[in-house]
N, C-alpha and C positions, 0 to 999 in steps of 0.2 A: 358352179354358181347357180343359185335359184333364179329362175326367170320371174319377172313380175307378172302377176295374173290379175286381170281386171275384167269384170263382167257388167254388161248392161242387161238388166232383167226387168220383169214385171212382177209385182207382188202376188198376182193371181195365177201366174203361168206354171203349169205342171212341169214343163220341160226345164224351166228356170230353177224350180225347186229341186228337180232331179240333178241338175248340174251342180247346184250348191251342195246337195247331200253327197254326191260323188267326190267333190273336192274335199269336203269335210272328212269323209271316210279315208281318203288318201293323205290326210293331214297336210294339205296344200294351203298355204296362206293366200288369200285373195281379197281384192276389194270389189265391192259391187254397188251399183246404183239401181234402186227400184224406180225406173223412169216414171211409172204411173203415179208414184207418190210425190213427185216433184211438182212445183207449180210455177206459173208465170215465166219470167225470163230464164230462170235456172232450168226449167223443163225444156224450153225452146232451145237453149244452148246445148243441152245434153242430147236432144233429138238430132240436132245438126251434127254433133260429134258422131252419133251412131250412124247417120246417113252417109258420112264420109267413109266409114268402115264397111257398111252394109247398106247398099242402095235401097233395099226393100224395107229397111228399118224393122226387121223381125227380131224376135228374142228367143233364147238368150243370144247376145252377141258377146263372144268371149275372146279376149286378147291375151295371148300367152307369148311374152317376148314381142317379136315382130310378126307373129302369126295370128290371123283372125279366123276364128271358127264360128260359123253361124249354126245355131241350134245345139242341142245336146248330143254330141257325137263322141261317145266314150272312147272309141278307138283313136280318133284324131287327137283328143285331149291327152290320152295316155302317151301317144307319140310325141306331141309337143312338149310334154313334161318329162319325157324320157322315163316313164314308168313302165315296168315290165308287165 
């Protein structure tokens, strides 16, 4: 079964873009939120969500199933997705 993949990203972040490109190349379905494009209460709520997963609130914060990966770490992402 495919694990859900969710990412918290910044629209201007090169590591975030690399992570999105990698998942696209691997044809992995994922949801993402560009946190810097959110405003007001929605942005505050999403930042709080990110801080619960990643106390430094750095990007990308990637959730694959129940695993949290901070930053674009291709090897860890491959392992979490069971890609060879």
